[in-house]
A tleap script that builds the chain and sets N, CA, C and O, in Angstrom:
source leaprc.protein.ff14SB
mol = sequence {
  NMET ALA GLY THR ILE ALA ALA ASP VAL LEU
  MET ASP GLY ALA GLY ASN SER THR ALA MET
  ASP ASN ALA ILE TYR GLY SER ALA LYS ALA
  TRP VAL ASN PHE ASN ALA ILE SER GLY SER
  SER CYS VAL ILE ARG THR SER TYR ASN VAL
  SER SER VAL THR TYR ASN SER THR GLY SER
  TYR THR ILE ASN PHE THR ASN ALA PHE VAL
  ASP ALA ASN TYR SER TRP PHE THR THR THR
  SER ALA ASP PHE GLY SER ASP TRP LEU PHE
  ALA ASN ILE ASN THR THR THR SER SER ALA
  THR GLU ALA VAL PRO THR THR THR SER ALA
  THR MET GLN LEU TYR GLY ARG GLY SER THR
  THR HIE ASN SER LYS TYR VAL ASN ALA VAL
  PHE PHE CARG
}
set mol.1.N position { -18.372 -28.103 25.616 }
set mol.1.CA position { -17.715 -29.108 25.895 }
set mol.1.C position { -15.929 -28.676 24.854 }
set mol.1.O position { -15.830 -28.429 23.652 }
set mol.2.N position { -14.844 -28.734 25.872 }
set mol.2.CA position { -14.303 -28.375 26.053 }
set mol.2.C position { -12.834 -29.575 24.976 }
set mol.2.O position { -12.918 -30.795 25.115 }
set mol.3.N position { -12.129 -29.208 24.402 }
set mol.3.CA position { -11.273 -30.410 23.925 }
set mol.3.C position { -9.739 -29.908 23.298 }
set mol.3.O position { -9.061 -28.882 23.251 }
set mol.4.N position { -9.693 -30.844 23.007 }
set mol.4.CA position { -8.087 -30.549 21.956 }
set mol.4.C position { -7.826 -31.190 20.620 }
set mol.4.O position { -8.255 -32.338 20.508 }
set mol.5.N position { -7.252 -30.706 19.664 }
set mol.5.CA position { -7.238 -31.478 18.462 }
set mol.5.C position { -5.781 -31.447 18.305 }
set mol.5.O position { -5.094 -30.446 18.508 }
set mol.6.N position { -5.327 -32.634 17.921 }
set mol.6.CA position { -3.848 -32.613 18.161 }
set mol.6.C position { -3.500 -33.531 16.296 }
set mol.6.O position { -3.723 -34.675 15.901 }
set mol.7.N position { -2.846 -32.217 15.579 }
set mol.7.CA position { -2.947 -32.728 13.980 }
set mol.7.C position { -1.587 -32.122 13.665 }
set mol.7.O position { -1.266 -31.067 14.212 }
set mol.8.N position { -0.365 -33.043 12.384 }
set mol.8.CA position { 0.517 -32.182 11.586 }
set mol.8.C position { 0.120 -31.907 10.434 }
set mol.8.O position { 1.035 -31.682 9.641 }
set mol.9.N position { -1.343 -31.811 9.866 }
set mol.9.CA position { -0.970 -31.561 8.696 }
set mol.9.C position { -3.152 -31.244 8.798 }
set mol.9.O position { -3.896 -32.154 9.162 }
set mol.10.N position { -3.518 -30.269 8.517 }
set mol.10.CA position { -4.849 -29.796 7.813 }
set mol.10.C position { -5.001 -30.363 6.412 }
set mol.10.O position { -4.140 -30.191 5.549 }
set mol.11.N position { -6.408 -31.218 6.162 }
set mol.11.CA position { -6.971 -30.792 5.094 }
set mol.11.C position { -7.715 -30.820 4.551 }
set mol.11.O position { -8.216 -31.820 5.065 }
set mol.12.N position { -8.537 -30.496 3.633 }
set mol.12.CA position { -9.874 -30.224 3.096 }
set mol.12.C position { -10.752 -31.327 2.371 }
set mol.12.O position { -10.255 -32.322 1.843 }
set mol.13.N position { -11.523 -31.169 2.388 }
set mol.13.CA position { -12.275 -32.500 1.721 }
set mol.13.C position { -11.809 -32.386 0.072 }
set mol.13.O position { -11.467 -33.550 -0.134 }
set mol.14.N position { -11.636 -31.782 -0.991 }
set mol.14.CA position { -10.739 -32.195 -2.353 }
set mol.14.C position { -9.363 -32.762 -1.560 }
set mol.14.O position { -9.809 -33.909 -1.528 }
set mol.15.N position { -7.848 -32.919 -0.788 }
set mol.15.CA position { -7.739 -33.227 -0.600 }
set mol.15.C position { -6.482 -32.531 -0.904 }
set mol.15.O position { -5.489 -32.906 -1.527 }
set mol.16.N position { -6.845 -31.107 -0.141 }
set mol.16.CA position { -5.772 -29.822 -0.436 }
set mol.16.C position { -5.016 -29.805 0.680 }
set mol.16.O position { -5.757 -30.425 1.443 }
set mol.17.N position { -3.927 -29.490 1.397 }
set mol.17.CA position { -3.384 -29.926 2.823 }
set mol.17.C position { -2.594 -29.249 2.896 }
set mol.17.O position { -1.833 -29.092 1.941 }
set mol.18.N position { -2.442 -28.554 4.075 }
set mol.18.CA position { -1.051 -27.229 4.200 }
set mol.18.C position { -0.317 -28.154 6.076 }
set mol.18.O position { -0.970 -28.749 6.933 }
set mol.19.N position { 1.051 -27.886 6.024 }
set mol.19.CA position { 1.077 -28.397 7.156 }
set mol.19.C position { 0.396 -27.675 8.616 }
set mol.19.O position { 0.074 -26.580 8.153 }
set mol.20.N position { 0.036 -27.638 9.913 }
set mol.20.CA position { -0.526 -27.405 10.923 }
set mol.20.C position { 0.220 -25.381 10.743 }
set mol.20.O position { -0.399 -24.375 10.394 }
set mol.21.N position { 1.834 -25.546 11.197 }
set mol.21.CA position { 2.311 -24.806 11.962 }
set mol.21.C position { 2.118 -23.372 10.528 }
set mol.21.O position { 2.493 -22.210 10.681 }
set mol.22.N position { 1.469 -23.922 9.285 }
set mol.22.CA position { 1.169 -22.691 8.087 }
set mol.22.C position { -0.502 -22.421 8.876 }
set mol.22.O position { -0.953 -21.351 9.287 }
set mol.23.N position { -0.835 -23.114 8.884 }
set mol.23.CA position { -2.488 -22.313 9.774 }
set mol.23.C position { -2.331 -21.200 10.513 }
set mol.23.O position { -2.819 -20.079 10.374 }
set mol.24.N position { -1.099 -21.937 11.852 }
set mol.24.CA position { -1.109 -21.450 12.938 }
set mol.24.C position { -0.391 -20.347 13.225 }
set mol.24.O position { -0.611 -19.569 14.152 }
set mol.25.N position { 1.056 -20.243 11.873 }
set mol.25.CA position { 1.261 -18.740 11.967 }
set mol.25.C position { 1.405 -17.824 11.020 }
set mol.25.O position { 2.052 -16.780 10.938 }
set mol.26.N position { 0.515 -18.541 10.152 }
set mol.26.CA position { 0.686 -17.603 8.681 }
set mol.26.C position { -0.697 -17.365 8.083 }
set mol.26.O position { -1.080 -17.064 6.952 }
set mol.27.N position { -1.406 -17.644 9.423 }
set mol.27.CA position { -2.651 -16.322 9.157 }
set mol.27.C position { -2.869 -15.352 9.621 }
set mol.27.O position { -2.381 -15.326 10.750 }
set mol.28.N position { -3.469 -14.283 9.321 }
set mol.28.CA position { -3.831 -12.950 9.731 }
set mol.28.C position { -4.681 -13.580 11.246 }
set mol.28.O position { -5.617 -14.348 11.464 }
set mol.29.N position { -3.447 -12.497 12.327 }
set mol.29.CA position { -4.384 -12.653 13.583 }
set mol.29.C position { -5.633 -11.566 14.080 }
set mol.29.O position { -6.508 -11.843 14.900 }
set mol.30.N position { -5.502 -10.501 13.493 }
set mol.30.CA position { -6.687 -9.753 13.592 }
set mol.30.C position { -6.449 -8.747 12.053 }
set mol.30.O position { -5.690 -8.764 11.084 }
set mol.31.N position { -7.514 -7.985 12.514 }
set mol.31.CA position { -7.766 -7.348 10.662 }
set mol.31.C position { -8.867 -6.615 11.060 }
set mol.31.O position { -9.674 -6.963 11.921 }
set mol.32.N position { -8.890 -5.234 10.189 }
set mol.32.CA position { -9.828 -4.257 9.991 }
set mol.32.C position { -9.659 -3.450 8.978 }
set mol.32.O position { -8.657 -3.004 8.419 }
set mol.33.N position { -11.752 -3.222 8.689 }
set mol.33.CA position { -11.642 -2.396 7.446 }
set mol.33.C position { -12.855 -1.102 8.307 }
set mol.33.O position { -13.850 -1.269 9.012 }
set mol.34.N position { -12.015 0.365 7.716 }
set mol.34.CA position { -13.162 1.265 8.903 }
set mol.34.C position { -12.596 2.104 7.968 }
set mol.34.O position { -11.529 2.214 7.363 }
set mol.35.N position { -13.923 2.796 8.067 }
set mol.35.CA position { -13.956 4.726 7.118 }
set mol.35.C position { -13.299 5.579 9.080 }
set mol.35.O position { -13.322 5.120 10.222 }
set mol.36.N position { -12.870 6.774 8.554 }
set mol.36.CA position { -12.008 7.314 9.283 }
set mol.36.C position { -12.457 8.411 8.562 }
set mol.36.O position { -11.722 9.340 8.896 }
set mol.37.N position { -13.379 8.855 7.643 }
set mol.37.CA position { -13.415 10.307 7.003 }
set mol.37.C position { -14.554 10.947 7.833 }
set mol.37.O position { -14.850 12.121 7.609 }
set mol.38.N position { -15.226 10.218 8.803 }
set mol.38.CA position { -16.339 11.334 9.400 }
set mol.38.C position { -15.799 12.548 11.001 }
set mol.38.O position { -16.386 13.044 11.963 }
set mol.39.N position { -14.783 12.543 10.607 }
set mol.39.CA position { -14.030 13.652 11.898 }
set mol.39.C position { -13.285 13.060 13.424 }
set mol.39.O position { -12.108 12.737 13.584 }
set mol.40.N position { -14.299 13.051 14.341 }
set mol.40.CA position { -13.744 12.649 15.083 }
set mol.40.C position { -13.872 10.653 15.579 }
set mol.40.O position { -13.196 9.905 16.285 }
set mol.41.N position { -14.709 10.550 15.007 }
set mol.41.CA position { -14.583 8.882 15.064 }
set mol.41.C position { -14.282 8.233 13.991 }
set mol.41.O position { -14.054 8.706 12.878 }
set mol.42.N position { -14.278 6.726 14.445 }
set mol.42.CA position { -14.036 6.052 13.073 }
set mol.42.C position { -14.549 5.244 13.677 }
set mol.42.O position { -14.480 4.946 14.870 }
set mol.43.N position { -15.810 4.331 11.797 }
set mol.43.CA position { -16.619 3.525 11.949 }
set mol.43.C position { -16.547 1.779 11.049 }
set mol.43.O position { -16.584 1.613 9.830 }
set mol.44.N position { -16.433 0.647 12.166 }
set mol.44.CA position { -15.499 -0.130 11.484 }
set mol.44.C position { -16.502 -1.326 10.848 }
set mol.44.O position { -17.315 -1.966 11.515 }
set mol.45.N position { -16.265 -1.477 9.438 }
set mol.45.CA position { -16.869 -1.570 9.010 }
set mol.45.C position { -16.605 -3.533 8.757 }
set mol.45.O position { -17.414 -4.121 8.039 }
set mol.46.N position { -16.000 -3.944 9.102 }
set mol.46.CA position { -15.525 -5.286 9.007 }
set mol.46.C position { -14.187 -5.841 10.126 }
set mol.46.O position { -13.029 -5.663 9.749 }
set mol.47.N position { -14.387 -6.340 11.147 }
set mol.47.CA position { -13.021 -6.576 11.155 }
set mol.47.C position { -13.014 -8.429 11.690 }
set mol.47.O position { -13.752 -9.351 11.345 }
set mol.48.N position { -11.640 -8.380 12.811 }
set mol.48.CA position { -11.384 -9.937 13.331 }
set mol.48.C position { -10.518 -9.445 14.331 }
set mol.48.O position { -9.717 -8.622 13.888 }
set mol.49.N position { -10.432 -9.658 15.401 }
set mol.49.CA position { -10.216 -9.339 16.749 }
set mol.49.C position { -10.206 -8.505 16.971 }
set mol.49.O position { -9.603 -8.235 18.010 }
set mol.50.N position { -10.656 -7.729 16.440 }
set mol.50.CA position { -10.728 -5.790 16.766 }
set mol.50.C position { -11.705 -5.003 17.424 }
set mol.50.O position { -12.761 -4.758 16.841 }
set mol.51.N position { -11.511 -4.626 18.432 }
set mol.51.CA position { -13.201 -4.637 19.287 }
set mol.51.C position { -13.031 -3.102 19.130 }
set mol.51.O position { -13.874 -2.562 19.846 }
set mol.52.N position { -12.324 -2.249 18.519 }
set mol.52.CA position { -12.671 -0.564 18.252 }
set mol.52.C position { -11.090 0.058 17.563 }
set mol.52.O position { -9.957 -0.423 17.596 }
set mol.53.N position { -11.408 0.795 17.212 }
set mol.53.CA position { -10.683 1.985 16.733 }
set mol.53.C position { -10.608 3.360 17.484 }
set mol.53.O position { -11.632 3.868 17.943 }
set mol.54.N position { -9.690 3.802 17.572 }
set mol.54.CA position { -9.884 5.295 18.197 }
set mol.54.C position { -8.878 6.014 17.277 }
set mol.54.O position { -7.780 5.883 16.737 }
set mol.55.N position { -10.413 7.252 17.500 }
set mol.55.CA position { -9.982 8.655 16.531 }
set mol.55.C position { -8.661 9.321 17.659 }
set mol.55.O position { -8.618 9.712 18.825 }
set mol.56.N position { -8.033 9.221 16.914 }
set mol.56.CA position { -6.605 10.350 18.112 }
set mol.56.C position { -6.561 11.691 17.553 }
set mol.56.O position { -6.479 12.554 18.427 }
set mol.57.N position { -6.594 12.152 16.289 }
set mol.57.CA position { -6.600 13.443 15.352 }
set mol.57.C position { -6.615 13.264 14.332 }
set mol.57.O position { -6.723 12.053 14.143 }
set mol.58.N position { -6.549 13.980 13.159 }
set mol.58.CA position { -6.407 14.202 12.009 }
set mol.58.C position { -5.847 12.997 11.770 }
set mol.58.O position { -5.223 12.586 12.749 }
set mol.59.N position { -5.833 12.108 10.617 }
set mol.59.CA position { -5.306 10.855 10.215 }
set mol.59.C position { -4.420 10.237 11.218 }
set mol.59.O position { -3.278 10.169 10.765 }
set mol.60.N position { -4.505 9.825 12.254 }
set mol.60.CA position { -4.122 9.397 13.363 }
set mol.60.C position { -5.123 8.476 14.408 }
set mol.60.O position { -6.011 9.044 15.045 }
set mol.61.N position { -4.903 7.061 14.516 }
set mol.61.CA position { -6.047 6.356 14.640 }
set mol.61.C position { -5.208 5.520 15.225 }
set mol.61.O position { -4.054 5.275 14.876 }
set mol.62.N position { -5.747 5.121 16.042 }
set mol.62.CA position { -5.314 3.188 17.339 }
set mol.62.C position { -6.315 2.445 16.895 }
set mol.62.O position { -7.519 2.638 16.722 }
set mol.63.N position { -5.320 1.234 16.687 }
set mol.63.CA position { -6.293 0.000 16.423 }
set mol.63.C position { -6.001 -0.870 17.917 }
set mol.63.O position { -4.910 -1.132 18.423 }
set mol.64.N position { -7.198 -1.163 18.347 }
set mol.64.CA position { -7.500 -2.015 19.889 }
set mol.64.C position { -7.973 -3.509 19.171 }
set mol.64.O position { -8.986 -3.737 18.508 }
set mol.65.N position { -6.868 -4.424 19.550 }
set mol.65.CA position { -7.462 -5.498 19.341 }
set mol.65.C position { -8.173 -6.864 20.256 }
set mol.65.O position { -7.333 -7.515 20.877 }
set mol.66.N position { -9.317 -7.236 20.355 }
set mol.66.CA position { -10.199 -7.906 21.546 }
set mol.66.C position { -9.716 -9.120 21.944 }
set mol.66.O position { -10.503 -9.838 22.560 }
set mol.67.N position { -8.400 -9.597 21.701 }
set mol.67.CA position { -7.212 -10.636 22.228 }
set mol.67.C position { -6.184 -10.139 22.070 }
set mol.67.O position { -5.717 -9.885 20.959 }
set mol.68.N position { -5.434 -9.820 23.539 }
set mol.68.CA position { -3.902 -9.002 23.905 }
set mol.68.C position { -3.068 -10.782 22.806 }
set mol.68.O position { -3.109 -11.994 23.017 }
set mol.69.N position { -2.487 -9.958 21.791 }
set mol.69.CA position { -1.284 -10.660 21.202 }
set mol.69.C position { -0.534 -11.783 22.529 }
set mol.69.O position { -0.940 -11.622 23.680 }
set mol.70.N position { 0.367 -12.696 22.292 }
set mol.70.CA position { 1.550 -13.186 23.171 }
set mol.70.C position { 2.446 -12.222 23.355 }
set mol.70.O position { 3.088 -12.239 24.405 }
set mol.71.N position { 2.687 -11.151 22.355 }
set mol.71.CA position { 4.599 -10.182 22.536 }
set mol.71.C position { 3.817 -9.159 21.471 }
set mol.71.O position { 2.821 -9.446 20.807 }
set mol.72.N position { 4.305 -8.297 21.482 }
set mol.72.CA position { 4.393 -7.460 20.396 }
set mol.72.C position { 5.391 -6.785 19.781 }
set mol.72.O position { 5.868 -5.652 19.838 }
set mol.73.N position { 5.652 -8.167 18.948 }
set mol.73.CA position { 6.681 -8.767 17.754 }
set mol.73.C position { 6.085 -8.841 16.662 }
set mol.73.O position { 6.805 -9.037 15.682 }
set mol.74.N position { 4.588 -8.716 16.437 }
set mol.74.CA position { 3.906 -8.652 15.639 }
set mol.74.C position { 4.250 -7.791 14.124 }
set mol.74.O position { 4.722 -6.661 13.996 }
set mol.75.N position { 3.839 -8.746 13.095 }
set mol.75.CA position { 4.018 -7.444 11.984 }
set mol.75.C position { 3.206 -6.860 11.321 }
set mol.75.O position { 2.287 -7.637 11.582 }
set mol.76.N position { 2.680 -6.028 10.571 }
set mol.76.CA position { 1.315 -5.762 10.386 }
set mol.76.C position { 1.542 -4.704 8.483 }
set mol.76.O position { 2.587 -4.297 7.976 }
set mol.77.N position { 0.335 -4.616 8.041 }
set mol.77.CA position { 0.384 -3.443 6.858 }
set mol.77.C position { -0.842 -3.355 6.525 }
set mol.77.O position { -1.739 -4.181 6.352 }
set mol.78.N position { -0.737 -1.853 6.435 }
set mol.78.CA position { -2.153 -1.245 5.593 }
set mol.78.C position { -1.677 -0.780 4.846 }
set mol.78.O position { -0.481 -0.612 4.605 }
set mol.79.N position { -3.276 -0.268 3.963 }
set mol.79.CA position { -3.932 0.388 3.087 }
set mol.79.C position { -4.089 1.474 3.380 }
set mol.79.O position { -3.551 2.003 4.352 }
set mol.80.N position { -4.968 2.107 2.486 }
set mol.80.CA position { -6.009 3.296 2.138 }
set mol.80.C position { -6.404 4.088 0.686 }
set mol.80.O position { -5.726 4.018 -0.339 }
set mol.81.N position { -7.261 4.611 0.794 }
set mol.81.CA position { -7.629 5.035 0.025 }
set mol.81.C position { -7.272 7.294 0.211 }
set mol.81.O position { -7.384 8.118 1.119 }
set mol.82.N position { -6.813 7.324 -1.373 }
set mol.82.CA position { -6.842 8.440 -1.747 }
set mol.82.C position { -7.649 9.100 -1.986 }
set mol.82.O position { -8.332 9.191 -3.007 }
set mol.83.N position { -7.677 10.239 -0.045 }
set mol.83.CA position { -9.396 11.321 -0.051 }
set mol.83.C position { -8.903 12.698 -1.128 }
set mol.83.O position { -8.325 12.783 -2.212 }
set mol.84.N position { -9.391 13.496 -0.311 }
set mol.84.CA position { -9.120 14.448 -0.002 }
set mol.84.C position { -7.958 15.256 -1.504 }
set mol.84.O position { -7.087 16.112 -1.343 }
set mol.85.N position { -8.243 14.811 -2.400 }
set mol.85.CA position { -7.804 15.282 -3.804 }
set mol.85.C position { -6.531 14.708 -3.324 }
set mol.85.O position { -5.801 15.698 -3.393 }
set mol.86.N position { -5.813 13.763 -2.892 }
set mol.86.CA position { -4.327 14.100 -2.683 }
set mol.86.C position { -4.411 12.639 -3.615 }
set mol.86.O position { -5.424 11.945 -3.707 }
set mol.87.N position { -3.142 12.370 -4.250 }
set mol.87.CA position { -3.264 11.880 -5.383 }
set mol.87.C position { -2.637 10.198 -4.634 }
set mol.87.O position { -2.622 9.170 -5.311 }
set mol.88.N position { -2.178 10.249 -3.186 }
set mol.88.CA position { -1.572 9.164 -2.446 }
set mol.88.C position { -1.842 9.054 -0.979 }
set mol.88.O position { -2.236 9.959 -0.243 }
set mol.89.N position { -1.658 8.204 -0.762 }
set mol.89.CA position { -1.154 8.401 1.366 }
set mol.89.C position { -0.735 7.092 1.718 }
set mol.89.O position { -1.165 5.989 1.379 }
set mol.90.N position { 0.250 7.458 2.515 }
set mol.90.CA position { 0.531 6.155 3.379 }
set mol.90.C position { 0.805 6.347 4.725 }
set mol.90.O position { 0.666 7.464 5.225 }
set mol.91.N position { 1.146 5.469 5.317 }
set mol.91.CA position { 0.915 5.207 6.763 }
set mol.91.C position { 2.374 4.823 7.784 }
set mol.91.O position { 3.217 3.932 7.685 }
set mol.92.N position { 2.222 5.764 8.605 }
set mol.92.CA position { 3.259 5.002 9.411 }
set mol.92.C position { 2.832 3.988 10.741 }
set mol.92.O position { 1.620 4.103 10.921 }
set mol.93.N position { 3.007 3.719 11.018 }
set mol.93.CA position { 2.392 2.709 11.668 }
set mol.93.C position { 3.661 3.101 13.195 }
set mol.93.O position { 4.619 3.863 13.319 }
set mol.94.N position { 2.926 2.039 14.156 }
set mol.94.CA position { 3.352 2.705 15.412 }
set mol.94.C position { 4.402 4.232 15.790 }
set mol.94.O position { 5.542 4.437 16.205 }
set mol.95.N position { 3.370 4.952 15.412 }
set mol.95.CA position { 3.897 6.761 15.514 }
set mol.95.C position { 3.221 7.205 16.709 }
set mol.95.O position { 2.300 6.546 17.192 }
set mol.96.N position { 3.629 8.292 17.213 }
set mol.96.CA position { 2.994 8.476 18.495 }
set mol.96.C position { 2.146 9.630 17.650 }
set mol.96.O position { 2.511 9.998 16.534 }
set mol.97.N position { 0.686 10.279 18.482 }
set mol.97.CA position { -0.474 10.717 17.808 }
set mol.97.C position { -0.223 12.160 17.385 }
set mol.97.O position { -0.832 12.768 16.505 }
set mol.98.N position { 1.097 12.761 18.401 }
set mol.98.CA position { 1.058 14.258 18.009 }
set mol.98.C position { 2.345 14.632 17.177 }
set mol.98.O position { 2.522 15.810 16.867 }
set mol.99.N position { 3.153 13.762 16.847 }
set mol.99.CA position { 5.030 13.752 15.770 }
set mol.99.C position { 4.688 12.124 15.539 }
set mol.99.O position { 4.104 11.108 15.918 }
set mol.100.N position { 5.666 12.857 14.479 }
set mol.100.CA position { 5.835 11.363 13.592 }
set mol.100.C position { 7.083 10.254 14.528 }
set mol.100.O position { 8.094 9.948 13.895 }
set mol.101.N position { 6.985 9.897 15.495 }
set mol.101.CA position { 7.772 9.891 16.376 }
set mol.101.C position { 7.736 8.613 16.597 }
set mol.101.O position { 6.579 8.284 16.335 }
set mol.102.N position { 8.506 7.415 17.028 }
set mol.102.CA position { 8.361 6.386 17.259 }
set mol.102.C position { 7.380 5.883 18.085 }
set mol.102.O position { 6.692 6.806 18.520 }
set mol.103.N position { 6.964 4.598 18.555 }
set mol.103.CA position { 5.204 4.952 19.603 }
set mol.103.C position { 6.024 3.309 19.653 }
set mol.103.O position { 6.582 2.690 18.746 }
set mol.104.N position { 5.859 3.037 20.776 }
set mol.104.CA position { 6.606 1.465 21.000 }
set mol.104.C position { 5.051 0.499 21.474 }
set mol.104.O position { 4.100 0.601 22.249 }
set mol.105.N position { 5.587 -0.441 20.416 }
set mol.105.CA position { 4.355 -1.119 19.684 }
set mol.105.C position { 3.743 -1.794 21.331 }
set mol.105.O position { 4.514 -1.835 22.289 }
set mol.106.N position { 2.310 -2.272 21.440 }
set mol.106.CA position { 2.075 -2.814 22.503 }
set mol.106.C position { 1.257 -3.837 22.620 }
set mol.106.O position { 0.311 -3.350 22.001 }
set mol.107.N position { 0.790 -5.176 23.028 }
set mol.107.CA position { 0.179 -6.286 22.984 }
set mol.107.C position { -1.379 -6.260 22.428 }
set mol.107.O position { -1.764 -6.927 21.468 }
set mol.108.N position { -2.277 -5.288 23.282 }
set mol.108.CA position { -3.107 -4.394 23.275 }
set mol.108.C position { -3.571 -3.626 22.058 }
set mol.108.O position { -4.746 -3.462 21.732 }
set mol.109.N position { -2.303 -3.094 21.311 }
set mol.109.CA position { -3.178 -2.107 20.570 }
set mol.109.C position { -1.800 -1.613 19.282 }
set mol.109.O position { -0.754 -2.260 19.249 }
set mol.110.N position { -2.009 -0.596 18.468 }
set mol.110.CA position { -1.413 -0.522 16.933 }
set mol.110.C position { -1.734 1.032 17.623 }
set mol.110.O position { -2.608 1.288 18.451 }
set mol.111.N position { -0.488 2.218 16.850 }
set mol.111.CA position { -1.394 3.268 16.814 }
set mol.111.C position { -0.217 3.368 15.172 }
set mol.111.O position { 0.948 2.976 15.102 }
set mol.112.N position { -1.325 4.231 13.695 }
set mol.112.CA position { -0.775 4.913 13.166 }
set mol.112.C position { -1.096 5.843 12.878 }
set mol.112.O position { -1.798 6.508 13.640 }
set mol.113.N position { -0.625 6.426 11.323 }
set mol.113.CA position { -0.525 7.845 10.917 }
set mol.113.C position { -0.217 7.894 9.307 }
set mol.113.O position { 0.723 7.586 8.575 }
set mol.114.N position { -2.079 8.688 9.101 }
set mol.114.CA position { -1.718 8.350 7.469 }
set mol.114.C position { -1.310 10.068 6.964 }
set mol.114.O position { -1.686 11.196 7.283 }
set mol.115.N position { -0.287 9.441 5.966 }
set mol.115.CA position { -0.161 11.132 5.873 }
set mol.115.C position { -0.648 11.251 3.512 }
set mol.115.O position { -0.942 10.463 2.613 }
set mol.116.N position { -0.482 12.321 3.633 }
set mol.116.CA position { -0.725 12.537 2.011 }
set mol.116.C position { 0.750 13.280 1.549 }
set mol.116.O position { 1.894 13.364 1.995 }
set mol.117.N position { 0.073 13.702 0.516 }
set mol.117.CA position { 1.216 14.769 -0.529 }
set mol.117.C position { 1.509 15.887 0.456 }
set mol.117.O position { 0.665 16.610 0.986 }
set mol.118.N position { 3.363 15.943 0.695 }
set mol.118.CA position { 3.648 17.194 1.459 }
set mol.118.C position { 3.500 17.373 2.604 }
set mol.118.O position { 3.628 18.404 3.264 }
set mol.119.N position { 2.962 15.428 3.157 }
set mol.119.CA position { 3.811 14.920 4.359 }
set mol.119.C position { 2.229 15.532 5.164 }
set mol.119.O position { 3.074 16.001 5.926 }
set mol.120.N position { 1.397 15.791 5.493 }
set mol.120.CA position { -0.107 16.322 5.774 }
set mol.120.C position { -0.875 15.018 5.733 }
set mol.120.O position { -1.355 14.206 4.943 }
set mol.121.N position { -0.628 15.427 7.847 }
set mol.121.CA position { -2.122 14.368 7.836 }
set mol.121.C position { -3.355 14.670 7.038 }
set mol.121.O position { -3.529 15.788 6.553 }
set mol.122.N position { -4.223 13.679 6.893 }
set mol.122.CA position { -4.742 13.430 6.459 }
set mol.122.C position { -6.054 12.434 6.962 }
set mol.122.O position { -5.541 11.582 7.686 }
set mol.123.N position { -7.679 12.168 6.867 }
set mol.123.CA position { -8.423 11.181 7.323 }
set mol.123.C position { -8.197 10.327 5.680 }
set mol.123.O position { -7.532 10.551 4.668 }
set mol.124.N position { -9.395 9.018 6.239 }
set mol.124.CA position { -9.525 8.166 4.757 }
set mol.124.C position { -10.585 7.338 4.734 }
set mol.124.O position { -11.095 6.641 5.612 }
set mol.125.N position { -10.855 7.527 3.535 }
set mol.125.CA position { -13.092 6.781 3.846 }
set mol.125.C position { -12.574 5.246 4.072 }
set mol.125.O position { -13.346 4.412 4.545 }
set mol.126.N position { -10.998 4.854 3.651 }
set mol.126.CA position { -11.476 3.366 3.616 }
set mol.126.C position { -9.955 2.888 4.229 }
set mol.126.O position { -8.969 3.306 3.621 }
set mol.127.N position { -9.763 2.073 5.347 }
set mol.127.CA position { -8.648 1.920 5.706 }
set mol.127.C position { -8.235 0.597 6.047 }
set mol.127.O position { -9.210 -0.089 5.744 }
set mol.128.N position { -7.786 0.215 6.278 }
set mol.128.CA position { -6.875 -1.719 6.241 }
set mol.128.C position { -6.295 -1.893 7.169 }
set mol.128.O position { -5.566 -0.910 7.300 }
set mol.129.N position { -6.129 -2.624 8.021 }
set mol.129.CA position { -4.896 -3.134 8.693 }
set mol.129.C position { -4.919 -4.846 8.824 }
set mol.129.O position { -5.970 -5.458 9.012 }
set mol.130.N position { -4.036 -5.288 8.737 }
set mol.130.CA position { -3.706 -6.652 9.104 }
set mol.130.C position { -2.529 -6.930 9.647 }
set mol.130.O position { -1.499 -6.507 9.123 }
set mol.131.N position { -2.505 -7.883 11.081 }
set mol.131.CA position { -1.771 -8.391 11.634 }
set mol.131.C position { -1.210 -9.505 11.629 }
set mol.131.O position { -2.113 -10.341 11.592 }
set mol.132.N position { -0.298 -9.965 11.643 }
set mol.132.CA position { 0.073 -11.178 11.578 }
set mol.132.C position { 1.181 -11.520 12.645 }
set mol.132.O position { 2.012 -10.647 12.896 }
set mol.133.N position { 1.243 -12.725 13.283 }
set mol.133.CA position { 1.835 -13.098 14.902 }
set mol.133.C position { 2.740 -14.424 15.088 }
set mol.133.O position { 3.175 -14.724 16.200 }
savepdb mol mol.pdb
quit
């Protein structure tokens, strides 16, 4: 059964409400929690609208979307755990796999590079990425 529901406001049973624009534009369109410490592969723990995570090289991953975005103008952020004795890691988004130069975002995937102290690339046991559009 196919159909359309048109509404201006979304309300729960307790009377809490929000404009439909908030539900449509303010919700994550994709997210993933994965383990990238296993070397040449990534293991997805849980995800939404992410079909796979590709291991490119140490600290470099491509997140592949199940359903393409309408354009490549999405926003996203990542978090990682501090592994391998590094007390911090940071992620560059939309970087190439061979050097930390800009890669053009696409509607079907996003590439990230994880760095630790000394700007060396690292894998991480806990990597999270959330995408908004």
